[in-house]
C-alpha positions as CSV (number, residue, x, y, z in Angstrom):
1,X,69.3,11.5,120.1
2,X,65.6,11.9,118.8
3,X,65.0,15.0,120.7
4,X,68.3,16.5,119.1
5,X,67.0,15.8,115.9
6,X,63.9,17.3,116.3
7,X,65.7,20.6,117.4
8,X,68.0,21.0,114.9
9,X,66.8,18.3,112.2
10,X,69.6,16.8,109.8
11,X,73.4,16.0,111.1
12,X,72.1,14.8,114.6
13,X,75.5,12.8,115.3
14,X,77.5,16.0,114.7
15,X,75.4,18.4,116.8
16,X,75.6,15.8,119.2
17,X,79.5,15.6,119.2
18,X,79.7,19.4,118.9
19,X,77.7,19.9,122.0
20,X,79.6,16.9,124.0
21,X,82.7,18.9,123.5
22,X,81.4,21.9,124.7
23,X,80.0,20.6,127.7
24,X,83.0,18.1,128.0
25,X,85.3,21.7,128.1
26,X,82.9,23.1,130.8
27,X,83.4,20.0,133.0
28,X,87.0,20.1,132.9
29,X,87.1,23.6,133.6
30,X,84.6,23.2,136.6
31,X,87.1,20.7,137.4
32,X,89.6,23.0,137.8
33,X,87.0,24.6,140.7
34,X,85.8,21.4,142.4
35,X,87.8,18.7,144.1
36,X,87.1,15.6,142.0
37,X,88.1,12.5,143.0
38,X,89.7,9.9,140.3
39,X,88.9,6.0,140.1
40,X,92.1,4.6,139.8
41,X,91.7,3.1,136.8
42,X,90.8,6.6,135.3
43,X,94.2,7.8,136.7
44,X,95.8,5.4,134.9
45,X,94.6,5.8,131.8
46,X,95.2,10.0,131.7
47,X,92.0,11.2,133.2
48,X,93.7,13.0,136.6
49,X,96.4,13.9,134.1
50,X,94.0,15.5,131.8
51,X,92.6,17.7,135.1
52,X,95.8,18.2,136.0
53,X,96.6,20.7,133.4
54,X,94.0,22.9,134.5
55,X,94.4,22.5,138.4
56,X,98.1,23.9,138.6
57,X,98.3,27.4,140.0
58,X,99.5,30.3,137.5
59,X,102.8,30.4,139.5
60,X,104.0,26.5,139.0
61,X,102.1,26.0,135.7
62,X,103.9,25.4,132.6
63,X,103.3,26.7,129.0
64,X,101.7,23.3,128.4
65,X,99.4,23.3,130.8
66,X,98.4,27.1,130.4
67,X,98.2,26.3,126.9
68,X,95.7,23.3,127.5
69,X,93.9,25.5,129.7
70,X,93.1,28.5,127.2
71,X,92.1,25.8,124.5
72,X,89.4,24.8,126.5
73,X,88.2,27.7,127.5
74,X,88.3,28.7,124.2
75,X,86.5,25.6,122.8
76,X,84.1,26.2,126.4
77,X,83.3,30.2,125.6
78,X,83.6,30.7,121.7
79,X,82.0,27.9,120.0
80,X,78.4,28.8,121.1
81,X,78.8,32.0,120.5
82,X,79.1,30.8,116.9
83,X,76.4,28.5,116.4
84,X,73.8,30.6,114.8
85,X,76.6,30.3,112.0
86,X,77.0,26.8,112.2
87,X,73.5,26.5,111.9
88,X,73.1,28.6,109.0
89,X,75.7,27.1,107.0
90,X,73.9,23.4,108.4
91,X,70.7,24.4,106.5
92,X,72.7,25.0,103.5
93,X,73.3,21.4,103.1
94,X,69.5,21.0,102.4
95,X,70.6,22.8,99.1
96,X,73.0,20.4,98.2
97,X,75.8,23.6,98.6
98,X,77.5,22.0,101.3
99,X,77.3,18.7,103.2
100,X,77.4,17.1,106.6
101,X,81.1,16.6,106.2
102,X,82.1,20.0,105.1
103,X,80.4,21.3,108.4
104,X,82.5,19.2,110.4
105,X,85.7,20.8,108.4
106,X,83.4,24.6,109.1
107,X,83.7,24.0,112.7
108,X,87.0,22.6,112.6
109,X,88.8,25.4,111.0
110,X,86.8,27.9,113.7
111,X,87.9,26.4,116.1
112,X,91.7,25.9,114.8
113,X,91.7,30.0,114.8
114,X,90.6,30.0,118.7
115,X,93.2,27.5,119.6
116,X,95.9,29.5,117.9
117,X,94.7,31.8,119.4
118,X,95.0,30.2,123.0
119,X,98.7,29.7,122.4
120,X,99.9,33.7,122.3
121,X,97.6,34.0,125.5
122,X,99.3,31.4,127.2
123,X,102.6,32.9,126.4
124,X,101.5,36.4,127.9
125,X,100.1,34.5,130.9
126,X,103.1,32.6,131.7
127,X,105.0,35.7,131.6
128,X,103.2,37.8,133.9
129,X,103.3,35.1,136.1
130,X,106.8,35.1,135.7
131,X,107.0,38.7,136.6
132,X,104.8,38.4,139.5
133,X,101.6,40.2,138.0
134,X,99.3,37.6,138.2
135,X,98.1,36.1,141.5
136,X,97.4,31.9,141.9
137,X,94.0,32.1,139.9
138,X,95.7,34.1,137.0
139,X,94.0,37.5,138.1
140,X,96.1,40.6,137.5
141,X,97.8,42.1,140.5
142,X,98.6,45.4,138.9
143,X,96.1,48.0,138.7
144,X,97.5,50.0,136.2
145,X,97.2,46.7,133.7
146,X,94.0,45.8,134.9
147,X,93.1,49.8,133.8
148,X,95.1,49.5,130.7
149,X,93.1,46.2,129.6
150,X,89.5,47.4,130.7
151,X,90.0,51.0,128.5
152,X,91.4,49.0,125.6
153,X,88.8,46.9,125.3
154,X,85.8,49.3,125.9
155,X,87.5,51.4,123.3
156,X,87.5,48.7,120.8
157,X,83.9,47.9,121.0
158,X,83.5,51.7,119.3
159,X,86.5,50.6,116.5
160,X,86.0,50.1,112.8
161,X,87.2,46.7,113.1
162,X,84.9,45.4,115.4
163,X,81.7,47.1,114.2
164,X,83.1,45.0,110.6
165,X,83.9,41.9,112.5
166,X,80.2,42.3,114.4
167,X,78.6,42.9,111.4
168,X,79.7,39.5,110.2
169,X,79.3,37.5,113.0
170,X,75.6,38.9,112.9
171,X,75.0,38.2,109.7
172,X,76.4,34.7,109.0
173,X,74.1,33.9,105.6
174,X,75.6,37.3,103.9
175,X,79.0,36.0,105.2
176,X,79.0,32.6,103.7
177,X,77.3,34.1,100.3
178,X,79.9,37.0,100.1
179,X,83.1,33.8,100.7
180,X,81.5,31.1,99.7
181,X,83.5,28.4,98.7
182,X,82.5,24.9,97.7
183,X,84.0,20.9,98.9
184,X,85.7,20.4,102.1
185,X,88.8,23.0,101.3
186,X,86.4,25.5,100.9
187,X,84.4,24.7,104.1
188,X,88.3,24.7,106.1
189,X,88.7,28.0,104.4
190,X,85.6,29.6,105.6
191,X,86.4,27.7,108.9
192,X,89.1,29.8,109.3
193,X,87.7,33.1,107.8
194,X,84.9,32.6,110.3
195,X,87.0,31.9,113.3
196,X,89.5,35.1,112.0
197,X,86.2,37.6,112.3
198,X,85.2,36.0,115.3
199,X,88.6,36.6,117.0
200,X,88.5,40.3,115.6
201,X,85.2,40.5,117.2
202,X,85.9,39.3,120.8
203,X,89.8,39.4,121.1
204,X,89.6,42.2,123.7
205,X,87.0,40.6,125.5
206,X,88.6,37.6,126.1
207,X,92.2,39.3,127.7
208,X,89.6,40.6,130.1
209,X,90.3,37.4,131.5
210,X,93.7,38.3,133.0
211,X,91.4,41.3,134.6
212,X,89.0,38.4,136.5
213,X,90.9,35.7,136.5
214,X,91.9,33.4,133.7
215,X,90.5,30.4,136.5
216,X,86.8,32.3,137.2
217,X,84.0,30.4,135.8
218,X,81.8,33.3,136.5
219,X,83.6,35.2,134.0
220,X,83.8,32.7,131.7
221,X,80.2,31.6,131.8
222,X,79.1,35.8,131.7
223,X,81.5,36.5,128.4
224,X,80.2,33.8,127.2
225,X,76.3,35.1,127.3
226,X,77.7,38.8,126.3
227,X,79.3,37.4,123.2
228,X,76.8,35.3,122.5
229,X,73.9,37.8,122.8
230,X,76.2,40.8,121.0
231,X,76.3,38.4,118.3
232,X,72.6,37.8,117.8
233,X,71.5,41.7,115.4
234,X,68.7,42.8,117.4
235,X,70.2,42.3,120.5
236,X,74.4,43.0,120.3
237,X,73.5,46.4,118.6
238,X,71.8,47.3,122.2
239,X,74.5,46.1,124.1
240,X,77.7,46.7,122.0
241,X,78.0,50.4,123.1
242,X,76.6,50.3,126.9
243,X,79.3,47.7,127.5
244,X,82.2,49.8,125.8
245,X,81.2,52.4,128.2
246,X,80.9,50.5,131.7
247,X,84.3,49.6,130.6
248,X,85.9,52.7,129.9
249,X,84.5,54.2,132.7
250,X,85.5,50.8,134.8
251,X,88.9,51.0,133.5
252,X,89.6,54.8,133.9
253,X,88.2,54.9,137.5
254,X,90.8,51.4,138.5
255,X,93.3,53.8,136.9
256,X,92.6,57.0,138.7
257,X,92.4,55.0,142.3
258,X,95.6,53.5,141.4
259,X,97.1,57.3,140.6
260,X,95.7,58.2,143.9
261,X,97.2,55.2,146.1
262,X,100.3,55.7,144.4
263,X,100.1,59.6,145.8
264,X,99.4,58.6,149.0
265,X,102.2,56.3,149.2
266,X,104.6,58.7,148.0
267,X,103.5,61.4,150.6
């Protein structure tokens, strides 16, 4: 706790809860891949059930289980990417413009947006599974779908909406000054707006989970790092366009190979 207070002065308890929640989300995601022996008392009180929500295959998982998994993914992947913005808001509490409790409300508003994203994402996953377009790890088995998702994500990197949302994420102080609202209600609105901006920045990259596999920890970690770096001004402006080019080329190659396979099959 003292070390955390030195690194992040002020609101040590809130930061402990924040990082604890992120680590807990990652721990549950890891538990879906690594066999975990749950003690009998813990099983009785629901820990085994929480782990089981994410350990079922896509084929037999219901909407609730898939929504829980996407919510954990959103917390584990997206909360760290917004840390610079949260830290900026935290620094403003020293000016009496905000408070520790309003910081907590801001973070809650931000996460609420991503939980909202998890619901339609889970619905799409369940529908794709019903159409037998996903394997047991949540990875698309359709080359045309993979090509489409890659090209769309790559092209979106160059869109005006992406650039506008990314600019807001890269300049949190300007964002807060432009949309400032005092009090807890204002903090909630700011959190929701920040979450919406982040969603506008990252939704296409998040949907690439269907290409790599929604249960793919390596993809989750890599995507989290890329989206975090993209929100850092000095780094993000250098990787955003190359990432878009890479995704478009990858999607085009997947599409061409799928077309060749289709033509060969017809011969």
